[in-house]
C-alpha positions as CSV (number, residue, x, y, z in Angstrom):
1,M,0.0,0.0,0.0
2,L,1.3,3.4,-1.0
3,T,1.6,6.1,1.6
4,G,0.0,9.5,1.0
5,T,3.2,11.1,-0.1
6,A,4.2,8.3,-2.5
7,A,0.7,8.2,-3.9
8,I,1.0,11.9,-4.9
9,T,4.8,12.0,-5.7
10,I,5.0,9.0,-8.1
11,P,2.2,10.1,-10.5
12,S,3.2,13.7,-10.4
13,V,6.8,12.8,-11.4
14,V,5.5,10.7,-14.2
15,I,3.2,13.5,-15.5
16,F,5.9,16.1,-15.1
17,G,8.3,13.9,-17.1
18,K,5.7,13.4,-19.9
19,L,5.1,17.1,-20.0
20,L,8.8,17.8,-20.4
21,D,9.2,15.1,-23.1
22,S,6.1,16.2,-25.0
23,Q,6.7,17.4,-28.6
24,R,3.3,19.2,-28.9
25,W,4.5,22.5,-27.4
26,A,7.4,24.8,-28.1
27,Q,10.1,24.9,-25.5
28,R,9.3,28.3,-24.1
29,P,5.6,27.6,-23.2
30,K,6.5,24.1,-22.0
31,A,9.2,25.6,-19.7
32,W,6.7,28.1,-18.2
33,V,4.1,25.4,-17.6
34,A,6.7,23.2,-15.9
35,F,8.0,26.1,-13.9
36,S,4.5,27.0,-12.7
37,L,3.8,23.3,-11.8
38,W,6.9,23.4,-9.7
39,I,6.8,26.8,-8.1
40,L,3.1,26.9,-7.0
41,P,3.4,23.9,-4.6
42,Q,6.8,25.1,-3.4
43,T,5.2,28.5,-2.6
44,G,2.3,26.9,-0.9
45,C,4.6,24.7,1.3
46,F,6.7,27.8,2.2
47,I,3.7,29.7,3.2
48,W,2.4,26.7,5.2
49,V,5.7,26.3,7.1
50,A,5.8,30.1,7.8
51,F,2.2,29.9,9.1
52,E,3.0,27.0,11.3
53,Y,6.2,28.6,12.8
54,H,4.3,31.9,13.4
55,Y,1.5,30.2,15.3
56,L,3.7,27.6,17.1
57,G,6.1,30.3,18.4
58,N,8.4,28.8,21.0
59,K,6.3,25.7,21.4
60,T,8.1,23.8,18.7
61,A,9.5,20.3,19.3
62,L,12.8,21.0,17.6
63,D,15.4,20.9,20.2
64,Y,18.8,21.3,18.7
65,G,20.4,22.9,21.8
66,S,20.9,19.7,23.8
């Protein structure tokens, strides 16, 4: 049974590879679509992490001091 992350990652990598290998589009539009498909989730993750750190404050479980 696939975990949640693998169930999303494996198909998305296959689709992303098929997009980049496609001959239907010119290189420039294909590059912009691929960049958008990469940057939008990255931006969402960055915002989510910033949101979590903002609301967790000093209550984080990361203890690198000891």
